[in-house]
C-alpha positions as CSV (number, residue, x, y, z in Angstrom):
1,X,-112.3,144.8,-34.7
2,X,-113.9,145.1,-38.2
3,X,-114.6,148.1,-40.3
4,X,-116.8,148.4,-43.4
5,X,-117.7,151.2,-45.7
6,X,-120.9,151.7,-47.6
7,X,-121.5,154.1,-50.5
8,X,-124.3,156.5,-49.5
9,X,-125.9,158.2,-52.5
10,X,-127.8,161.5,-52.3
11,X,-130.7,162.3,-54.6
12,X,-133.4,164.9,-55.0
13,X,-136.6,162.9,-55.3
14,X,-135.1,159.8,-57.1
15,X,-133.8,157.8,-54.2
16,X,-136.6,155.2,-54.1
17,X,-136.5,154.6,-57.9
18,X,-132.7,154.3,-57.8
19,X,-132.7,151.9,-54.9
20,X,-135.4,149.8,-56.6
21,X,-133.4,149.7,-59.8
22,X,-130.2,148.7,-58.0
23,X,-132.1,145.9,-56.2
24,X,-133.3,144.7,-59.6
25,X,-129.7,144.6,-60.8
26,X,-127.9,143.1,-57.8
27,X,-130.7,141.4,-55.9
28,X,-130.9,141.7,-52.1
29,X,-133.3,143.3,-49.6
30,X,-134.6,146.8,-50.1
31,X,-135.4,148.9,-47.0
32,X,-136.9,152.3,-47.2
33,X,-137.9,154.8,-44.4
34,X,-139.7,157.9,-45.6
35,X,-139.7,161.3,-43.9
36,X,-143.3,160.5,-42.9
37,X,-142.3,157.1,-41.4
38,X,-139.7,158.8,-39.3
39,X,-142.0,161.6,-38.2
40,X,-139.6,164.2,-39.7
41,X,-141.7,165.9,-42.4
42,X,-140.5,169.5,-42.9
43,X,-142.4,170.0,-46.3
44,X,-145.6,168.1,-46.8
45,X,-144.7,167.5,-50.5
46,X,-141.6,165.6,-49.3
47,X,-143.4,163.3,-46.8
48,X,-143.0,160.2,-49.0
49,X,-139.4,160.9,-50.0
50,X,-136.7,158.6,-48.7
51,X,-135.1,159.7,-45.5
52,X,-133.0,156.5,-45.2
53,X,-132.9,153.6,-47.6
54,X,-130.6,150.7,-48.6
55,X,-130.1,147.7,-50.7
56,X,-128.2,144.9,-49.0
57,X,-127.5,141.7,-50.9
58,X,-126.0,138.3,-49.9
59,X,-123.5,138.7,-52.7
60,X,-121.8,141.6,-50.8
61,X,-123.5,144.5,-52.6
62,X,-124.6,147.3,-50.3
63,X,-125.6,150.8,-51.1
64,X,-127.5,153.4,-49.1
65,X,-129.4,156.5,-50.4
66,X,-131.7,159.3,-49.4
67,X,-133.5,162.3,-50.8
68,X,-131.9,165.6,-49.8
69,X,-134.7,167.8,-48.5
70,X,-135.5,171.0,-50.3
71,X,-134.3,173.1,-47.3
72,X,-130.7,171.8,-47.9
73,X,-128.4,172.6,-50.8
74,X,-127.9,169.9,-53.3
75,X,-125.7,169.7,-56.4
76,X,-125.0,166.3,-57.8
77,X,-122.0,167.7,-59.6
78,X,-120.3,166.0,-62.5
79,X,-117.9,163.1,-62.0
80,X,-118.0,163.8,-58.2
81,X,-117.7,160.0,-57.6
82,X,-117.8,156.7,-59.3
83,X,-119.4,153.6,-57.8
84,X,-117.1,150.6,-58.5
85,X,-118.3,147.0,-58.8
86,X,-115.6,144.4,-59.1
87,X,-116.6,140.9,-60.0
88,X,-114.8,137.5,-60.2
89,X,-115.8,136.6,-63.7
90,X,-116.7,138.3,-67.0
91,X,-120.0,136.6,-67.0
92,X,-121.0,137.9,-63.6
93,X,-120.0,141.5,-64.4
94,X,-121.7,141.3,-67.8
95,X,-125.0,140.4,-66.2
96,X,-124.8,143.5,-63.9
97,X,-123.6,145.6,-66.9
98,X,-126.6,144.7,-69.1
99,X,-129.1,145.7,-66.4
100,X,-127.3,149.0,-65.4
101,X,-126.8,150.0,-69.0
102,X,-130.5,149.8,-69.8
103,X,-131.7,153.4,-70.3
104,X,-128.2,154.6,-69.4
105,X,-125.4,156.4,-71.1
106,X,-122.4,154.2,-71.9
107,X,-119.2,156.1,-71.3
108,X,-116.8,153.2,-71.9
109,X,-118.3,150.0,-73.4
110,X,-117.8,146.9,-71.4
111,X,-114.9,144.9,-72.9
112,X,-111.3,143.7,-72.3
113,X,-108.7,146.3,-71.2
114,X,-105.0,146.2,-70.7
115,X,-105.5,146.0,-67.0
116,X,-108.7,144.0,-66.8
117,X,-110.4,141.0,-68.3
118,X,-113.4,143.3,-68.6
119,X,-113.9,147.0,-67.9
120,X,-116.7,149.4,-68.6
121,X,-118.2,152.7,-67.4
122,X,-121.8,153.8,-67.5
123,X,-123.9,156.7,-66.2
124,X,-127.2,155.3,-65.1
125,X,-130.6,156.9,-65.5
126,X,-130.2,158.6,-62.1
127,X,-126.8,160.2,-62.9
128,X,-124.6,157.8,-61.0
129,X,-121.4,156.7,-62.8
130,X,-120.7,153.0,-62.4
131,X,-117.3,151.4,-63.1
132,X,-117.5,147.6,-63.5
133,X,-114.5,145.4,-63.9
134,X,-112.9,142.0,-63.6
135,X,-109.2,142.5,-62.9
136,X,-106.6,140.2,-64.4
137,X,-103.8,138.9,-62.3
138,X,-100.9,141.2,-62.2
139,X,-97.8,139.7,-63.6
140,X,-95.4,142.6,-63.4
């Protein structure tokens, strides 16, 4: 038996833009189903919002997202979660970092750390905090 977990991000109107951005960073296939596509429109102004969406890439990246409808409470909160991306090389992680950091707020600049060959933290333009790293071999 196999089990996987996938991060599911909740937005209020930004899910499509966020998913498109993540696809531009990590590659892969973008799939989006709107409330209209699913025949589940509660508010006409929300018909084209994302009821279900995902980016799934061959490199292992997978994230899902949707737009929380106005009839449901929504508070993104602050530091409610981090999305962690761990790569095998500094070059690989640097490529992702450069794309995620565009238009974002850098919390911890990408660079060497005591516990990692590279580590950085960035809050992207959609409010999602990403932690990117390449972990060094533990020699304790």
